[in-house]
C-alpha positions, 0 to 999 in steps of 0.5 A: 823525129821524122815520120814516114808518110803512109796515106792521107787517110792516116794523116786525116786521122791525125788531124781529126784526133787533134795531133796537129803537130803529127798531122803537120809533119806528115803533110809536110813530108807528102809536100817534100815528096811531091811538092804542089800536092793540092791535097797535102797543101789543103790538109796543112792548110787545115792544120794552120787554121785549126792551130790559130794560124789563118794567115798561113792557111790562106797562103797555102790555099791561095797557092792551090787556087793559083795552080788550079787556075794555071792548069785551066789556062794551059788546057789541062782537062781535069776528069 
């Protein structure tokens, strides 16, 4: 059953309450709406890490780090 993404606070609550499947579904929904969203990627990485999937977590985090590095190389200023 698909859930509507409400806010990162809501999905964070799912994660902190150990509702990992629900949290993963919400983070994936956020990524579907906004591919490359670093917060959603890091949240999904936390789900993977907490559910014994460190390789999947690392892959997501490496993607975030690569995106950050690429944005710095393009002269994007982060305030």
